[in-house]
C-alpha positions, 0 to 999 in steps of 0.5 A: 799676650796684650799689645796696646795701642791706645789713642787719645783725641785730646792729646795731653802734656808729655814730658819735655827735654828728652835729651836732658832725661837721657843724657845727663848721666854719660860719662866723657868715656861712655862707648854707647848707648844701651836700653833694656827693652822689655816691650813694656810702657816704660822701656818702650817709652825710653827706647822711643826717647832715646832714638828720637833725641838722636843718639849721640852713641851708638844705641844698643836694645836688650830683650831678656826673655825671662821664659815664665810666660807663655807669651815669651815668645811673642813678646820677644817677636813684638821686641825684635819688630819694633827694633826693626822698625826704628832701625834698632840694633836688637839683642835677644838675651834667654834666660830659665829661673831654676829655684825660687830660693831668692825669690821669684822676682829677685833672681829674675833680676839678677839673671836680667842684670846678668844677661845685659852686663853680657851684651854691653861693651866697656864703659856703656850707659845702660839705660832702664825704664823706672819711673816714679810708681816703680819707686814708691812700691819699692819704698812700700815694699822696703817699708813693709820689711823694716828696712833701714834708711840704706833700703827705703832710699829705693832705687838711686838714678845712676849706680855702677855696673859691670864692664865699668858701666853706668847703669841709669834710671832716667824716668824716676821722676816721671808718672805712668800717667805722663809715660801713657800719654807720651805713648798716646801722643807718639802713636806707640804700642807696648805689652802687658804682661798678664802676670802683672795682674796677679796679686799673689805677687807683693809688688802687684797688691801694692800696685793694683790695691794699694797705691789706687787706694793712697793716691785716691785719699792723698793725690799728692802722695806721689809727689810727697814720698818721692820727695821724701825717699830724696831726702833718706837719700841724702842722708843715706849719703851723709852716713855713709861719708862718715862711715867711710872716714871711719873706716879708712884708718882700720882699713887693711885690705879690701876684705879685712880691718882693725877691729880694735880701733872701731870698739872706741866708736858708739854702737851705731857707727860700729854698726854703721861701718860694719854695714857700709864695708861689707856693701862696698864688697858686693855682698848682701847684706845681713839681717839686723839681728845678724848684724847685732850678733856681729858685733856681739859675737865678733867685734866684742869677744875676748882677745883670744878668740876666733868667732865667725857669724856666717849668713847667706854665702858668706862669714864674718872671721876674726882673728888676734883684732884683725876682721875678714869677710870671706864667702863659706869657700874658705873652709874647703879644704885643699885636695892633695895632688902629685907635683912634678919639679918645674910644673905648676899646679892649680890647687882647688877652690883658689887656694892659688897656684903651687911650683917647685923650680929648679934652684939655679938661677938669681931668684932669692925672694918669693912674690912678698918679698921674703926669703925663697924656700929652698929645698933639696933636689928630691932623689928619683925614688922619692915622690913629691906630693901636695897634702892639706889639713894633715894632723898631729904633725911636727916639724923641725924648721930649719934654724930651729933649735926644737921639734915642735907641734905644726898646729903651734907652727901655725900660731907662731907663723900667724896663720889664722886658723881658717887658712890651716886646712888651706895651707900646702904641706909638701911630702917627699915619700911620706916626709913632711918637707916644707909647709908652702910659705912658711918654712923648710923642714930639716934634714930637707933644707938646700944650702946655696942655689943647689935644690928646688924652690917653693913658689906659692901664688896665693889665692885667697890663703 
């Protein structure tokens, strides 16, 4: 571990207007200022700036120990000692990376933000120390990946965070040289992470080998690229506003929209709308090839088709012109169990809560305003159970003239294919007596208010 304290007899120009840098993104209901404090140069300068500007809200420094370096404990101790010296409240959180499926940097970032969110108050302002060089590195990484405008917009100055907080990057316009000069002028010490020298990591390769070569040839590259990033971000904002206008008349719920109206738009606007809609669900965006599959296999599929496209932990489904976004748990069928009257049962994988309640009372409608399902009371020798995904069933629903196959009744009630294995089937012994949320089978229907009501509070069903 290297703890750096540099001196300079010719102290240079350091960033001015610290208060404007730190506080211009504060919201009226902000509750505290939280600095993500790694102990490196950028976060050390940021924490010192906040301290020097006499914070107007309670201040907290949060250090996340990733346990990746043999020096991790020493870094944490250094950060704790600095905060003691500066009289700043300090929290250390320890995380462990268990898999590199997402890439080391991506998973470390995810765990870091999760740890920070656990430490903050509602409506906090979280400050992180990314600076102009970090932005340029991100730009080149996104360019290497073939990213579109959204990726090339890189890191915004502020974004929404957990607990109604906002995450702000106040140092994005400052160079590393400016931050280092500030640290020299204020006699600050900071940590140098030895892994930053390892050019096997793409970001380190760009930082150590690529950017110095570019900036030696074109000294103004940093400012020019930063300006381009800002212009791209502005164009992306306009594109997002267009997508929001296109989506508004089509959206049916947070995770569904009417695809029939989408077909009237150009392919570019279709892609833009679907990408914007998926991003609005805070879901990892699919690749361009997966997005094209969504348009060709889901949006443009035949009217009677029920297509799906999967990527990562998510999938896009369509049923009768309505497109849905789900996580993959939607494919998990329900797990059967026994039922007791007046004892709610929580069904697996967010299917919902099922309860058979005494029929006495005036509740004739369910939560959706539909007439409540009313069963005759079970006899003493009848065991009540709930089952799922039973094939080959037929039933004569109450009020129907004919017995029909359950799969045809699902279609009649507009139950999409992926919900059918998650629809609770209620049995008395071995007899199907009701399909929760749909109908009661004759001769198990009750009359008046004598019997038990089926109440299903839906999850993803």
